[in-house]
All heavy atoms as TSV, in Angstrom:
chain	resi	resn	atom	element	x	y	z
A	1	MET	N	N	100.020	76.539	143.106
A	1	MET	CA	C	101.395	76.970	143.090
A	1	MET	C	C	102.338	75.775	143.013
A	1	MET	O	O	103.373	75.858	142.362
A	1	MET	CB	C	101.691	77.811	144.322
A	1	MET	CG	C	101.047	79.189	144.258
A	1	MET	SD	S	101.223	80.210	145.723
A	1	MET	CE	C	102.950	80.300	145.964
A	2	ALA	N	N	101.978	74.678	143.664
A	2	ALA	CA	C	102.816	73.482	143.621
A	2	ALA	C	C	102.905	72.946	142.195
A	2	ALA	O	O	103.967	72.509	141.754
A	2	ALA	CB	C	102.278	72.414	144.567
A	3	THR	N	N	101.812	73.023	141.467
A	3	THR	CA	C	101.794	72.576	140.073
A	3	THR	C	C	102.765	73.402	139.237
A	3	THR	O	O	103.487	72.859	138.403
A	3	THR	CB	C	100.368	72.675	139.513
A	3	THR	OG1	O	99.508	71.876	140.313
A	3	THR	CG2	C	100.299	72.213	138.086
A	4	LEU	N	N	102.790	74.683	139.478
A	4	LEU	CA	C	103.705	75.564	138.758
A	4	LEU	C	C	105.158	75.221	139.079
A	4	LEU	O	O	105.987	75.106	138.181
A	4	LEU	CB	C	103.411	77.020	139.098
A	4	LEU	CG	C	104.251	78.065	138.380
A	4	LEU	CD1	C	104.044	77.970	136.876
A	4	LEU	CD2	C	103.886	79.452	138.876
A	5	HIS	N	N	105.466	75.019	140.347
A	5	HIS	CA	C	106.830	74.654	140.741
A	5	HIS	C	C	107.256	73.323	140.107
A	5	HIS	O	O	108.368	73.198	139.599
A	5	HIS	CB	C	106.952	74.556	142.262
A	5	HIS	CG	C	107.082	75.872	142.939
A	5	HIS	ND1	N	108.193	76.670	142.821
A	5	HIS	CD2	C	106.232	76.538	143.760
A	5	HIS	CE1	C	108.035	77.768	143.534
A	5	HIS	NE2	N	106.844	77.718	144.102
A	6	ALA	N	N	106.379	72.336	140.150
A	6	ALA	CA	C	106.712	71.018	139.594
A	6	ALA	C	C	106.906	71.085	138.084
A	6	ALA	O	O	107.856	70.503	137.550
A	6	ALA	CB	C	105.620	70.009	139.935
A	7	SER	N	N	106.025	71.795	137.395
A	7	SER	CA	C	106.160	71.873	135.936
A	7	SER	C	C	107.446	72.590	135.556
A	7	SER	O	O	108.134	72.184	134.616
A	7	SER	CB	C	104.941	72.548	135.304
A	7	SER	OG	O	104.798	73.871	135.744
A	8	TYR	N	N	107.802	73.629	136.288
A	8	TYR	CA	C	109.041	74.360	136.015
A	8	TYR	C	C	110.264	73.485	136.299
A	8	TYR	O	O	111.191	73.426	135.495
A	8	TYR	CB	C	109.089	75.638	136.850
A	8	TYR	CG	C	110.329	76.456	136.603
A	8	TYR	CD1	C	110.447	77.245	135.464
A	8	TYR	CD2	C	111.388	76.434	137.496
A	8	TYR	CE1	C	111.584	77.990	135.225
A	8	TYR	CE2	C	112.535	77.174	137.264
A	8	TYR	CZ	C	112.628	77.954	136.130
A	8	TYR	OH	O	113.765	78.674	135.891
A	9	ALA	N	N	110.256	72.782	137.423
A	9	ALA	CA	C	111.402	71.955	137.816
A	9	ALA	C	C	111.686	70.842	136.803
A	9	ALA	O	O	112.842	70.497	136.569
A	9	ALA	CB	C	111.164	71.347	139.193
A	10	LEU	N	N	110.636	70.309	136.202
A	10	LEU	CA	C	110.799	69.190	135.276
A	10	LEU	C	C	110.723	69.590	133.808
A	10	LEU	O	O	110.882	68.748	132.929
A	10	LEU	CB	C	109.743	68.115	135.560
A	10	LEU	CG	C	109.849	67.450	136.922
A	10	LEU	CD1	C	108.657	66.539	137.152
A	10	LEU	CD2	C	111.148	66.668	137.037
A	11	GLY	N	N	110.428	70.839	133.550
A	11	GLY	CA	C	110.291	71.278	132.166
A	11	GLY	C	C	109.038	70.736	131.501
A	11	GLY	O	O	109.017	70.515	130.294
A	12	LEU	N	N	107.990	70.546	132.301
A	12	LEU	CA	C	106.717	70.053	131.776
A	12	LEU	C	C	105.824	71.234	131.418
A	12	LEU	O	O	105.925	72.303	132.018
A	12	LEU	CB	C	106.015	69.183	132.821
A	12	LEU	CG	C	106.757	67.938	133.276
A	12	LEU	CD1	C	106.016	67.279	134.430
A	12	LEU	CD2	C	106.941	66.966	132.123
A	13	GLU	N	N	104.945	71.021	130.474
A	13	GLU	CA	C	103.999	72.060	130.082
A	13	GLU	C	C	103.024	72.301	131.239
A	13	GLU	O	O	102.283	71.407	131.647
A	13	GLU	CB	C	103.245	71.630	128.817
A	13	GLU	CG	C	102.173	72.572	128.365
A	13	GLU	CD	C	102.707	73.945	128.009
A	13	GLU	OE1	O	103.758	74.043	127.351
A	13	GLU	OE2	O	102.038	74.927	128.382
A	14	PHE	N	N	103.035	73.514	131.774
A	14	PHE	CA	C	102.206	73.848	132.939
A	14	PHE	C	C	100.730	73.569	132.687
A	14	PHE	O	O	100.046	73.011	133.553
A	14	PHE	CB	C	102.392	75.317	133.329
A	14	PHE	CG	C	101.393	75.777	134.350
A	14	PHE	CD1	C	101.474	75.349	135.665
A	14	PHE	CD2	C	100.359	76.630	133.995
A	14	PHE	CE1	C	100.543	75.752	136.606
A	14	PHE	CE2	C	99.427	77.047	134.937
A	14	PHE	CZ	C	99.520	76.608	136.238
A	15	ASN	N	N	100.215	73.945	131.522
A	15	ASN	CA	C	98.786	73.747	131.252
A	15	ASN	C	C	98.389	72.277	131.288
A	15	ASN	O	O	97.277	71.949	131.692
A	15	ASN	CB	C	98.393	74.382	129.920
A	15	ASN	CG	C	98.360	75.883	130.006
A	15	ASN	OD1	O	97.875	76.440	130.980
A	15	ASN	ND2	N	98.896	76.548	128.999
A	16	CYS	N	N	99.292	71.399	130.889
A	16	CYS	CA	C	99.010	69.964	130.949
A	16	CYS	C	C	98.936	69.489	132.400
A	16	CYS	O	O	98.008	68.773	132.781
A	16	CYS	CB	C	100.088	69.175	130.205
A	16	CYS	SG	S	100.154	69.490	128.431
A	17	VAL	N	N	99.923	69.882	133.192
A	17	VAL	CA	C	99.945	69.479	134.605
A	17	VAL	C	C	98.720	70.051	135.321
A	17	VAL	O	O	98.033	69.347	136.071
A	17	VAL	CB	C	101.247	69.921	135.300
A	17	VAL	CG1	C	101.258	69.467	136.745
A	17	VAL	CG2	C	102.468	69.399	134.571
A	18	ARG	N	N	98.419	71.317	135.081
A	18	ARG	CA	C	97.269	71.958	135.718
A	18	ARG	C	C	95.972	71.235	135.375
A	18	ARG	O	O	95.146	70.963	136.245
A	18	ARG	CB	C	97.165	73.423	135.285
A	18	ARG	CG	C	95.979	74.153	135.905
A	18	ARG	CD	C	95.589	75.405	135.149
A	18	ARG	NE	N	95.534	75.263	133.703
A	18	ARG	CZ	C	94.520	74.728	133.029
A	18	ARG	NH1	N	93.477	74.236	133.661
A	18	ARG	NH2	N	94.548	74.651	131.714
A	19	ALA	N	N	95.788	70.896	134.103
A	19	ALA	CA	C	94.563	70.217	133.680
A	19	ALA	C	C	94.445	68.841	134.330
A	19	ALA	O	O	93.352	68.427	134.722
A	19	ALA	CB	C	94.539	70.090	132.155
A	20	LYS	N	N	95.565	68.135	134.456
A	20	LYS	CA	C	95.537	66.812	135.087
A	20	LYS	C	C	95.213	66.912	136.578
A	20	LYS	O	O	94.458	66.106	137.115
A	20	LYS	CB	C	96.867	66.098	134.900
A	20	LYS	CG	C	97.099	65.611	133.479
A	20	LYS	CD	C	98.481	64.993	133.354
A	20	LYS	CE	C	98.747	64.496	131.959
A	20	LYS	NZ	N	97.956	63.329	131.594
A	21	VAL	N	N	95.780	67.906	137.245
A	21	VAL	CA	C	95.606	68.037	138.689
A	21	VAL	C	C	94.219	68.578	139.046
A	21	VAL	O	O	93.613	68.141	140.016
A	21	VAL	CB	C	96.724	68.927	139.293
A	21	VAL	CG1	C	96.446	69.275	140.735
A	21	VAL	CG2	C	98.067	68.216	139.170
A	22	THR	N	N	93.709	69.496	138.254
A	22	THR	CA	C	92.402	70.093	138.564
A	22	THR	C	C	91.243	69.350	137.914
A	22	THR	O	O	90.119	69.409	138.411
A	22	THR	CB	C	92.338	71.560	138.112
A	22	THR	OG1	O	92.460	71.618	136.689
A	22	THR	CG2	C	93.410	72.393	138.782
A	23	GLY	N	N	91.499	68.690	136.788
A	23	GLY	CA	C	90.428	68.054	136.040
A	23	GLY	C	C	89.591	69.051	135.269
A	23	GLY	O	O	88.551	68.712	134.727
A	24	VAL	N	N	90.062	70.293	135.210
A	24	VAL	CA	C	89.318	71.360	134.538
A	24	VAL	C	C	89.934	71.620	133.170
A	24	VAL	O	O	91.129	71.836	133.048
A	24	VAL	CB	C	89.352	72.661	135.376
A	24	VAL	CG1	C	88.681	73.800	134.631
A	24	VAL	CG2	C	88.699	72.435	136.723
A	25	LEU	N	N	89.098	71.595	132.162
A	25	LEU	CA	C	89.543	71.890	130.803
A	25	LEU	C	C	89.184	73.330	130.460
A	25	LEU	O	O	88.104	73.806	130.802
A	25	LEU	CB	C	88.892	70.943	129.808
A	25	LEU	CG	C	89.235	69.468	129.968
A	25	LEU	CD1	C	88.452	68.637	128.961
A	25	LEU	CD2	C	90.718	69.237	129.809
A	26	THR	N	N	90.096	74.000	129.806
A	26	THR	CA	C	89.856	75.365	129.346
A	26	THR	C	C	89.989	75.368	127.830
A	26	THR	O	O	90.114	74.317	127.208
A	26	THR	CB	C	90.879	76.341	129.975
A	26	THR	OG1	O	92.188	75.963	129.566
A	26	THR	CG2	C	90.781	76.326	131.492
A	27	ASN	N	N	90.039	76.532	127.234
A	27	ASN	CA	C	90.184	76.604	125.783
A	27	ASN	C	C	91.645	76.513	125.347
A	27	ASN	O	O	91.953	76.696	124.181
A	27	ASN	CB	C	89.542	77.889	125.249
A	27	ASN	CG	C	90.185	79.138	125.832
A	27	ASN	OD1	O	90.968	79.068	126.778
A	27	ASN	ND2	N	89.838	80.281	125.290
A	28	VAL	N	N	92.558	76.199	126.263
A	28	VAL	CA	C	93.974	76.022	125.942
A	28	VAL	C	C	94.157	74.710	125.191
A	28	VAL	O	O	93.559	73.694	125.545
A	28	VAL	CB	C	94.822	76.023	127.237
A	28	VAL	CG1	C	96.270	75.737	126.943
A	28	VAL	CG2	C	94.682	77.338	127.966
A	29	ASP	N	N	94.982	74.719	124.169
A	29	ASP	CA	C	95.273	73.512	123.387
A	29	ASP	C	C	96.086	72.544	124.241
A	29	ASP	O	O	97.202	72.839	124.640
A	29	ASP	CB	C	96.054	73.878	122.129
A	29	ASP	CG	C	96.412	72.671	121.271
A	29	ASP	OD1	O	95.798	71.593	121.458
A	29	ASP	OD2	O	97.307	72.804	120.417
A	30	LEU	N	N	95.528	71.372	124.515
A	30	LEU	CA	C	96.190	70.360	125.329
A	30	LEU	C	C	96.576	69.137	124.506
A	30	LEU	O	O	96.867	68.082	125.061
A	30	LEU	CB	C	95.275	69.948	126.489
A	30	LEU	CG	C	94.858	71.064	127.447
A	30	LEU	CD1	C	93.830	70.546	128.446
A	30	LEU	CD2	C	96.065	71.649	128.145
A	31	SER	N	N	96.617	69.275	123.203
A	31	SER	CA	C	96.906	68.138	122.333
A	31	SER	C	C	98.315	67.597	122.534
A	31	SER	O	O	98.583	66.444	122.217
A	31	SER	CB	C	96.691	68.516	120.868
A	31	SER	OG	O	97.577	69.566	120.499
A	32	MET	N	N	99.228	68.401	123.096
A	32	MET	CA	C	100.596	67.953	123.298
A	32	MET	C	C	100.776	67.219	124.632
A	32	MET	O	O	101.848	66.710	124.912
A	32	MET	CB	C	101.575	69.129	123.208
A	32	MET	CG	C	101.543	70.068	124.401
A	32	MET	SD	S	99.984	70.888	124.512
A	32	MET	CE	C	100.419	72.500	124.994
A	33	CYS	N	N	99.731	67.127	125.431
A	33	CYS	CA	C	99.816	66.493	126.748
A	33	CYS	C	C	99.833	64.974	126.621
A	33	CYS	O	O	99.109	64.409	125.806
A	33	CYS	CB	C	98.630	66.906	127.604
A	33	CYS	SG	S	98.510	68.679	127.877
A	34	LYS	N	N	100.649	64.342	127.461
A	34	LYS	CA	C	100.699	62.882	127.501
A	34	LYS	C	C	99.579	62.348	128.379
A	34	LYS	O	O	99.290	62.900	129.427
A	34	LYS	CB	C	102.024	62.408	128.097
A	34	LYS	CG	C	103.217	62.555	127.209
A	34	LYS	CD	C	104.423	61.946	127.893
A	34	LYS	CE	C	105.621	61.926	127.010
A	34	LYS	NZ	N	106.775	61.310	127.686
A	35	GLY	N	N	98.975	61.250	127.963
A	35	GLY	CA	C	97.950	60.598	128.768
A	35	GLY	C	C	96.632	61.342	128.743
A	35	GLY	O	O	96.425	62.273	127.983
A	36	SER	N	N	95.748	60.908	129.630
A	36	SER	CA	C	94.425	61.511	129.692
A	36	SER	C	C	94.494	62.866	130.382
A	36	SER	O	O	95.283	63.074	131.285
A	36	SER	CB	C	93.468	60.585	130.449
A	36	SER	OG	O	93.940	60.399	131.767
A	37	VAL	N	N	93.662	63.762	129.928
A	37	VAL	CA	C	93.628	65.110	130.499
A	37	VAL	C	C	92.184	65.480	130.777
A	37	VAL	O	O	91.330	65.355	129.908
A	37	VAL	CB	C	94.244	66.149	129.533
A	37	VAL	CG1	C	94.142	67.539	130.108
A	37	VAL	CG2	C	95.682	65.800	129.223
A	38	GLY	N	N	91.918	65.919	131.994
A	38	GLY	CA	C	90.611	66.450	132.322
A	38	GLY	C	C	89.543	65.427	132.647
A	38	GLY	O	O	88.410	65.809	132.873
A	39	ASP	N	N	89.889	64.135	132.669
A	39	ASP	CA	C	88.885	63.138	133.019
A	39	ASP	C	C	88.433	63.332	134.462
A	39	ASP	O	O	87.276	63.535	134.746
A	39	ASP	CB	C	89.429	61.725	132.848
A	39	ASP	CG	C	89.728	61.382	131.401
A	39	ASP	OD1	O	89.307	62.140	130.513
A	39	ASP	OD2	O	90.390	60.370	131.164
A	40	LYS	N	N	89.385	63.248	135.366
A	40	LYS	CA	C	89.156	63.451	136.788
A	40	LYS	C	C	90.417	64.075	137.357
A	40	LYS	O	O	91.509	63.863	136.843
A	40	LYS	CB	C	88.932	62.121	137.500
A	40	LYS	CG	C	87.644	61.415	137.197
A	40	LYS	CD	C	87.439	60.278	138.166
A	40	LYS	CE	C	87.491	58.964	137.407
A	40	LYS	NZ	N	87.324	57.808	138.285
A	41	PRO	N	N	90.286	64.819	138.434
A	41	PRO	CA	C	91.496	65.374	139.061
A	41	PRO	C	C	92.417	64.252	139.538
A	41	PRO	O	O	91.957	63.212	140.001
A	41	PRO	CB	C	90.962	66.167	140.250
A	41	PRO	CG	C	89.528	66.409	139.971
A	41	PRO	CD	C	89.071	65.259	139.117
A	42	GLN	N	N	93.716	64.474	139.390
A	42	GLN	CA	C	94.722	63.516	139.842
A	42	GLN	C	C	95.594	64.189	140.888
A	42	GLN	O	O	95.668	65.413	140.944
A	42	GLN	CB	C	95.641	63.103	138.689
A	42	GLN	CG	C	94.990	62.435	137.538
A	42	GLN	CD	C	95.997	62.141	136.425
A	42	GLN	OE1	O	97.128	62.597	136.442
A	42	GLN	NE2	N	95.566	61.365	135.443
A	43	SER	N	N	96.267	63.375	141.668
A	43	SER	CA	C	97.250	63.948	142.577
A	43	SER	C	C	98.399	64.499	141.746
A	43	SER	O	O	98.612	64.082	140.596
A	43	SER	CB	C	97.772	62.886	143.547
A	43	SER	OG	O	98.549	61.925	142.851
A	44	LEU	N	N	99.139	65.416	142.319
A	44	LEU	CA	C	100.277	65.992	141.610
A	44	LEU	C	C	101.295	64.920	141.273
A	44	LEU	O	O	101.814	64.879	140.161
A	44	LEU	CB	C	100.910	67.114	142.440
A	44	LEU	CG	C	102.099	67.833	141.820
A	44	LEU	CD1	C	101.756	68.415	140.455
A	44	LEU	CD2	C	102.599	68.918	142.763
A	45	SER	N	N	101.569	64.021	142.203
A	45	SER	CA	C	102.567	62.976	141.932
A	45	SER	C	C	102.118	62.043	140.806
A	45	SER	O	O	102.919	61.638	139.972
A	45	SER	CB	C	102.909	62.189	143.193
A	45	SER	OG	O	101.786	61.515	143.697
A	46	LYS	N	N	100.834	61.727	140.747
A	46	LYS	CA	C	100.330	60.865	139.671
A	46	LYS	C	C	100.430	61.569	138.322
A	46	LYS	O	O	100.818	60.970	137.320
A	46	LYS	CB	C	98.890	60.439	139.945
A	46	LYS	CG	C	98.362	59.456	138.927
A	46	LYS	CD	C	97.013	58.922	139.310
A	46	LYS	CE	C	96.539	57.935	138.245
A	46	LYS	NZ	N	95.259	57.339	138.580
A	47	ALA	N	N	100.093	62.856	138.298
A	47	ALA	CA	C	100.192	63.623	137.053
A	47	ALA	C	C	101.641	63.700	136.585
A	47	ALA	O	O	101.925	63.515	135.393
A	47	ALA	CB	C	99.629	65.027	137.258
A	48	ILE	N	N	102.555	63.938	137.515
A	48	ILE	CA	C	103.980	63.998	137.168
A	48	ILE	C	C	104.439	62.656	136.624
A	48	ILE	O	O	105.116	62.589	135.593
A	48	ILE	CB	C	104.824	64.401	138.392
A	48	ILE	CG1	C	104.545	65.850	138.768
A	48	ILE	CG2	C	106.310	64.182	138.130
A	48	ILE	CD1	C	105.109	66.251	140.125
A	49	HIS	N	N	104.071	61.579	137.299
A	49	HIS	CA	C	104.489	60.248	136.857
A	49	HIS	C	C	103.953	59.923	135.461
A	49	HIS	O	O	104.665	59.351	134.637
A	49	HIS	CB	C	104.031	59.182	137.847
A	49	HIS	CG	C	104.367	57.796	137.412
A	49	HIS	ND1	N	105.653	57.315	137.420
A	49	HIS	CD2	C	103.597	56.804	136.915
A	49	HIS	CE1	C	105.652	56.067	136.951
A	49	HIS	NE2	N	104.418	55.744	136.637
A	50	GLU	N	N	102.723	60.307	135.204
A	50	GLU	CA	C	102.123	60.038	133.893
A	50	GLU	C	C	102.856	60.789	132.785
A	50	GLU	O	O	103.038	60.275	131.687
A	50	GLU	CB	C	100.650	60.432	133.908
A	50	GLU	CG	C	99.878	59.930	132.718
A	50	GLU	CD	C	98.395	60.173	132.873
A	50	GLU	OE1	O	97.783	59.564	133.762
A	50	GLU	OE2	O	97.875	60.983	132.101
A	51	MET	N	N	103.309	62.000	133.090
A	51	MET	CA	C	103.969	62.826	132.076
A	51	MET	C	C	105.470	62.564	131.986
A	51	MET	O	O	106.079	62.819	130.950
A	51	MET	CB	C	103.720	64.301	132.375
A	51	MET	CG	C	102.262	64.680	132.263
A	51	MET	SD	S	101.997	66.409	132.603
A	51	MET	CE	C	102.717	67.127	131.134
A	52	ASN	N	N	106.066	62.078	133.076
A	52	ASN	CA	C	107.506	61.845	133.109
A	52	ASN	C	C	107.781	60.629	133.991
A	52	ASN	O	O	108.185	60.774	135.147
A	52	ASN	CB	C	108.217	63.093	133.652
A	52	ASN	CG	C	109.704	63.042	133.466
A	52	ASN	OD1	O	110.280	61.998	133.216
A	52	ASN	ND2	N	110.344	64.180	133.611
A	53	PRO	N	N	107.553	59.419	133.472
A	53	PRO	CA	C	107.656	58.206	134.288
A	53	PRO	C	C	109.064	57.901	134.813
A	53	PRO	O	O	109.206	57.111	135.733
A	53	PRO	CB	C	107.166	57.092	133.361
A	53	PRO	CG	C	107.107	57.667	132.008
A	53	PRO	CD	C	107.119	59.152	132.116
A	54	ASP	N	N	110.077	58.527	134.267
A	54	ASP	CA	C	111.445	58.248	134.696
A	54	ASP	C	C	111.884	59.063	135.905
A	54	ASP	O	O	113.010	58.923	136.362
A	54	ASP	CB	C	112.424	58.492	133.542
A	54	ASP	CG	C	112.186	57.545	132.387
A	54	ASP	OD1	O	111.704	56.412	132.631
A	54	ASP	OD2	O	112.465	57.932	131.242
A	55	THR	N	N	111.019	59.919	136.419
A	55	THR	CA	C	111.388	60.760	137.552
A	55	THR	C	C	110.773	60.219	138.837
A	55	THR	O	O	109.830	59.430	138.808
A	55	THR	CB	C	110.937	62.215	137.318
A	55	THR	OG1	O	111.557	63.047	138.272
A	55	THR	CG2	C	109.445	62.364	137.406
A	56	ASP	N	N	111.315	60.631	139.968
A	56	ASP	CA	C	110.764	60.276	141.274
A	56	ASP	C	C	109.606	61.245	141.543
A	56	ASP	O	O	109.782	62.286	142.177
A	56	ASP	CB	C	111.852	60.378	142.348
A	56	ASP	CG	C	111.370	59.972	143.719
A	56	ASP	OD1	O	110.156	59.729	143.906
A	56	ASP	OD2	O	112.221	59.900	144.639
A	57	ALA	N	N	108.439	60.889	141.051
A	57	ALA	CA	C	107.283	61.784	141.072
A	57	ALA	C	C	106.880	62.169	142.491
A	57	ALA	O	O	106.514	63.318	142.740
A	57	ALA	CB	C	106.111	61.140	140.343
A	58	LYS	N	N	106.960	61.237	143.427
A	58	LYS	CA	C	106.568	61.550	144.806
A	58	LYS	C	C	107.502	62.591	145.405
A	58	LYS	O	O	107.055	63.515	146.088
A	58	LYS	CB	C	106.556	60.288	145.660
A	58	LYS	CG	C	105.389	59.382	145.344
A	58	LYS	CD	C	105.364	58.178	146.247
A	58	LYS	CE	C	104.195	57.276	145.883
A	58	LYS	NZ	N	104.123	56.102	146.736
A	59	ARG	N	N	108.788	62.467	145.156
A	59	ARG	CA	C	109.754	63.424	145.692
A	59	ARG	C	C	109.554	64.794	145.063
A	59	ARG	O	O	109.540	65.809	145.752
A	59	ARG	CB	C	111.197	62.960	145.455
A	59	ARG	CG	C	112.240	63.936	146.042
A	59	ARG	CD	C	113.643	63.641	145.566
A	59	ARG	NE	N	113.800	63.591	144.130
A	59	ARG	CZ	C	113.873	64.658	143.325
A	59	ARG	NH1	N	113.783	65.863	143.817
A	59	ARG	NH2	N	114.027	64.513	142.030
A	60	VAL	N	N	109.382	64.828	143.751
A	60	VAL	CA	C	109.185	66.108	143.051
A	60	VAL	C	C	107.910	66.788	143.546
A	60	VAL	O	O	107.894	67.995	143.799
A	60	VAL	CB	C	109.145	65.914	141.520
A	60	VAL	CG1	C	108.761	67.190	140.813
A	60	VAL	CG2	C	110.491	65.415	141.021
A	61	ALA	N	N	106.838	66.023	143.709
A	61	ALA	CA	C	105.581	66.593	144.199
A	61	ALA	C	C	105.752	67.124	145.619
A	61	ALA	O	O	105.288	68.224	145.938
A	61	ALA	CB	C	104.474	65.547	144.149
A	62	LYS	N	N	106.424	66.366	146.461
A	62	LYS	CA	C	106.649	66.801	147.836
A	62	LYS	C	C	107.476	68.090	147.871
A	62	LYS	O	O	107.155	69.029	148.608
A	62	LYS	CB	C	107.354	65.699	148.625
A	62	LYS	CG	C	107.539	66.018	150.076
A	62	LYS	CD	C	108.174	64.858	150.816
A	62	LYS	CE	C	108.400	65.213	152.274
A	62	LYS	NZ	N	109.038	64.128	153.012
A	63	ASP	N	N	108.533	68.149	147.068
A	63	ASP	CA	C	109.368	69.349	146.993
A	63	ASP	C	C	108.564	70.548	146.491
A	63	ASP	O	O	108.676	71.658	147.028
A	63	ASP	CB	C	110.580	69.124	146.088
A	63	ASP	CG	C	111.605	68.170	146.671
A	63	ASP	OD1	O	111.514	67.829	147.879
A	63	ASP	OD2	O	112.503	67.740	145.913
A	64	ALA	N	N	107.756	70.337	145.470
A	64	ALA	CA	C	106.953	71.415	144.898
A	64	ALA	C	C	105.918	71.918	145.901
A	64	ALA	O	O	105.688	73.132	146.018
A	64	ALA	CB	C	106.265	70.944	143.618
A	65	GLU	N	N	105.320	71.003	146.647
A	65	GLU	CA	C	104.343	71.397	147.658
A	65	GLU	C	C	105.013	72.190	148.776
A	65	GLU	O	O	104.450	73.168	149.280
A	65	GLU	CB	C	103.622	70.165	148.193
A	65	GLU	CG	C	102.664	69.587	147.166
A	65	GLU	CD	C	102.186	68.180	147.479
A	65	GLU	OE1	O	102.643	67.573	148.469
A	65	GLU	OE2	O	101.349	67.676	146.709
A	66	GLN	N	N	106.241	71.804	149.151
A	66	GLN	CA	C	106.966	72.553	150.171
A	66	GLN	C	C	107.336	73.944	149.663
A	66	GLN	O	O	107.238	74.928	150.396
A	66	GLN	CB	C	108.221	71.792	150.605
A	66	GLN	CG	C	108.962	72.464	151.754
A	66	GLN	CD	C	108.088	72.601	152.993
A	66	GLN	OE1	O	107.530	71.631	153.469
A	66	GLN	NE2	N	107.966	73.823	153.500
A	67	GLN	N	N	107.753	74.031	148.418
A	67	GLN	CA	C	108.062	75.337	147.836
A	67	GLN	C	C	106.828	76.238	147.829
A	67	GLN	O	O	106.930	77.438	148.113
A	67	GLN	CB	C	108.600	75.184	146.407
A	67	GLN	CG	C	109.995	74.611	146.355
A	67	GLN	CD	C	110.444	74.368	144.925
A	67	GLN	OE1	O	109.676	73.883	144.094
A	67	GLN	NE2	N	111.688	74.698	144.642
A	68	ALA	N	N	105.680	75.671	147.506
A	68	ALA	CA	C	104.442	76.451	147.495
A	68	ALA	C	C	104.102	76.935	148.908
A	68	ALA	O	O	103.700	78.090	149.094
A	68	ALA	CB	C	103.298	75.620	146.922
A	69	LYS	N	N	104.268	76.076	149.892
A	69	LYS	CA	C	104.029	76.478	151.284
A	69	LYS	C	C	104.979	77.597	151.691
A	69	LYS	O	O	104.578	78.558	152.351
A	69	LYS	CB	C	104.200	75.283	152.227
A	69	LYS	CG	C	103.073	74.295	152.175
A	69	LYS	CD	C	103.333	73.126	153.104
A	69	LYS	CE	C	102.271	72.061	152.937
A	69	LYS	NZ	N	102.528	70.876	153.773
A	70	ASP	N	N	106.239	77.462	151.297
A	70	ASP	CA	C	107.223	78.498	151.610
A	70	ASP	C	C	106.862	79.819	150.944
A	70	ASP	O	O	107.010	80.885	151.546
A	70	ASP	CB	C	108.630	78.060	151.181
A	70	ASP	CG	C	109.176	76.908	152.004
A	70	ASP	OD1	O	108.626	76.615	153.096
A	70	ASP	OD2	O	110.163	76.277	151.541
A	71	ASP	N	N	106.378	79.748	149.698
A	71	ASP	CA	C	105.956	80.954	148.990
A	71	ASP	C	C	104.828	81.654	149.742
A	71	ASP	O	O	104.844	82.872	149.916
A	71	ASP	CB	C	105.471	80.629	147.571
A	71	ASP	CG	C	106.590	80.206	146.641
A	71	ASP	OD1	O	107.763	80.429	146.971
A	71	ASP	OD2	O	106.254	79.650	145.571
A	72	LEU	N	N	103.855	80.885	150.179
A	72	LEU	CA	C	102.721	81.458	150.903
A	72	LEU	C	C	103.174	82.057	152.230
A	72	LEU	O	O	102.701	83.115	152.637
A	72	LEU	CB	C	101.636	80.405	151.118
A	72	LEU	CG	C	100.894	79.961	149.867
A	72	LEU	CD1	C	99.965	78.792	150.169
A	72	LEU	CD2	C	100.116	81.118	149.273
A	73	LYS	N	N	104.083	81.365	152.879
A	73	LYS	CA	C	104.612	81.872	154.146
A	73	LYS	C	C	105.328	83.190	153.925
A	73	LYS	O	O	105.175	84.142	154.697
A	73	LYS	CB	C	105.548	80.837	154.754
A	73	LYS	CG	C	106.057	81.183	156.123
A	73	LYS	CD	C	106.938	80.073	156.665
A	73	LYS	CE	C	107.523	80.436	158.018
A	73	LYS	NZ	N	108.444	79.406	158.498
A	74	ASP	N	N	106.134	83.265	152.866
A	74	ASP	CA	C	106.867	84.496	152.541
A	74	ASP	C	C	105.913	85.655	152.257
A	74	ASP	O	O	106.248	86.811	152.500
A	74	ASP	CB	C	107.786	84.287	151.329
A	74	ASP	CG	C	108.967	83.379	151.633
A	74	ASP	OD1	O	109.248	83.129	152.834
A	74	ASP	OD2	O	109.614	82.918	150.666
A	75	LEU	N	N	104.752	85.331	151.721
A	75	LEU	CA	C	103.752	86.355	151.415
A	75	LEU	C	C	102.893	86.719	152.623
A	75	LEU	O	O	102.086	87.635	152.555
A	75	LEU	CB	C	102.843	85.885	150.274
A	75	LEU	CG	C	103.502	85.734	148.912
A	75	LEU	CD1	C	102.556	85.064	147.935
A	75	LEU	CD2	C	103.957	87.089	148.392
A	76	GLY	N	N	103.071	85.967	153.713
A	76	GLY	CA	C	102.297	86.234	154.914
A	76	GLY	C	C	100.908	85.642	154.871
A	76	GLY	O	O	100.033	86.044	155.631
A	77	ALA	N	N	100.709	84.673	154.000
A	77	ALA	CA	C	99.389	84.067	153.873
A	77	ALA	C	C	99.242	82.879	154.797
A	77	ALA	O	O	100.132	82.288	155.254
A	77	ALA	CB	C	99.156	83.615	152.442
């Protein structure tokens, strides 16, 4: 969920961020992704920085992770 929040906040392609964070490749076309994809899982902040080096990746990742926690809390999980 944090990956989804971060990709939406920055306008990044979700499938690219997801592939970088999980290290899992699917049949989705990832040719538009910046940097390496699917080699090994990366932290969310590292994936964000690789795709958008001009942003404060640590802050965006922290915010996205908090939003995901809040979402789960709202759902009672």
